[in-house]
matplotlib code that plots the C-alpha trace (Angstrom):
import matplotlib.pyplot as plt

x = [3.0, 5.7, 6.7, 6.6, 3.8, 4.3, 1.5, 3.7, 6.3, 3.8, 3.0, -0.7, -1.2, 0.6, -1.6, -4.8, -3.8, -3.0, -6.2, -8.4, -7.3, -7.7, -9.7, -7.4, -4.9, -2.4, -1.5, 1.4, 0.6, 3.9, 5.1, 8.1, 8.8, 11.6, 13.1, 15.8, 19.3, 20.2, 17.5, 16.3, 13.0, 11.5, 11.9, 8.1, 7.6, 10.4, 9.0, 5.4, 6.6, 8.7, 5.9, 3.2, 5.3, 5.6, 1.9, 1.0, 3.4, 2.0, -1.6, -0.8, -2.0, -0.6, 0.9, -0.7, 1.4, 0.2, 1.8, 4.6, 2.7, 0.9, -1.0, 1.7, 1.2, 3.2, 6.4, 5.9, 8.1, 11.0, 12.2, 11.4, 8.4, 5.2, 1.6, -1.8, -5.0, -6.7, -9.6, -7.1, -5.4, -8.8, -9.9, -6.8, -7.4, -11.1, -10.4, -9.4, -12.2, -14.1, -17.4, -19.3, -17.4, -15.4, -11.7, -10.1, -6.8, -4.6, -3.6, 0.1, -0.5, -2.8, 0.0, 0.7, -3.0, -3.4, -5.0, -7.9, -9.0, -11.9, -12.9, -16.6, -18.4]
y = [-18.7, -17.0, -13.5, -12.7, -10.3, -10.0, -12.1, -12.9, -14.6, -16.7, -20.2, -20.9, -22.6, -19.8, -17.2, -19.1, -19.3, -15.6, -14.6, -16.7, -14.5, -11.1, -9.8, -6.7, -6.3, -3.5, -2.0, 0.3, 2.8, 4.2, 5.8, 5.6, 9.2, 11.7, 13.1, 15.2, 14.0, 12.8, 10.3, 7.1, 7.1, 4.6, 6.9, 7.1, 3.4, 2.5, 4.7, 3.4, -0.2, 0.1, 1.9, -0.6, -3.6, -2.3, -1.5, -5.0, -6.5, -4.4, -5.3, -9.0, -8.6, -9.1, -6.7, -7.0, -5.9, -3.0, -1.8, 0.7, 3.4, 6.3, 9.3, 11.8, 13.1, 16.2, 14.1, 12.6, 15.1, 13.4, 10.1, 7.1, 8.6, 6.5, 7.6, 6.1, 8.0, 8.5, 6.1, 3.4, 3.4, 3.5, 0.5, -1.5, -0.7, -1.3, -5.0, -5.3, -3.6, -4.0, -5.8, -2.6, -1.8, 1.1, 1.3, 3.1, 4.6, 4.8, 8.4, 7.7, 6.6, 9.4, 11.6, 8.9, 8.8, 12.6, 13.1, 10.6, 9.1, 6.8, 5.5, 4.7, 2.7]
z = [13.5, 11.4, 12.2, 8.5, 7.6, 3.8, 2.2, -0.7, 1.6, 3.5, 2.5, 1.8, 5.2, 7.0, 5.2, 6.0, 9.6, 9.8, 8.0, 10.3, 13.2, 11.5, 8.6, 8.4, 5.6, 5.3, 1.9, 1.1, -1.6, -2.7, -5.8, -8.1, -9.1, -9.2, -6.1, -7.6, -8.5, -5.0, -4.1, -5.8, -7.7, -5.2, -2.1, -1.5, -2.2, 0.3, 3.0, 2.5, 2.4, 5.6, 7.5, 6.3, 7.3, 10.8, 11.0, 9.8, 12.4, 15.3, 14.2, 13.7, 10.1, 6.6, 4.2, 0.8, -2.2, -4.4, -7.6, -7.0, -8.8, -7.1, -8.4, -9.3, -12.9, -12.0, -12.0, -15.4, -17.2, -15.5, -17.0, -14.8, -13.0, -13.0, -12.4, -12.3, -12.9, -9.4, -10.5, -11.3, -7.9, -6.2, -8.3, -7.3, -3.6, -3.7, -4.6, -0.9, 0.8, 4.1, 4.5, 4.2, 1.0, 2.5, 2.7, 5.6, 4.9, 8.0, 8.8, 8.4, 4.8, 3.8, 2.4, -0.2, -1.0, -1.6, 1.8, 1.2, 4.5, 3.5, 0.2, 0.1, -2.5]

ax = plt.figure().add_subplot(projection="3d")
ax.plot(x, y, z, "-o")
ax.set_aspect("equal")
plt.show()
């Protein structure tokens, strides 16, 4: 089996093989928003992505892509910042939920989710 964890980079047979051994997927909710004149707009997205990739690797899982938009309306006055309504981001994530309908947000990713730990149906 490939060491690759990004679902988008796996072939269909590789993805099928990986998903037969685990039902867990890792998502990286990160934002594109201002961070002052010295950092790129994607700072949060880069951090979330790197962290989620390592979590997926350690858990022998896959990293499922999400839009690079978080919930950060307070940054919208700066050009280049993007923001979803909270319900929109939750709806995107709910499409990848557990059998009981809940979505557990790993503790290390909760800051990017506004502190949310579990999303229940």
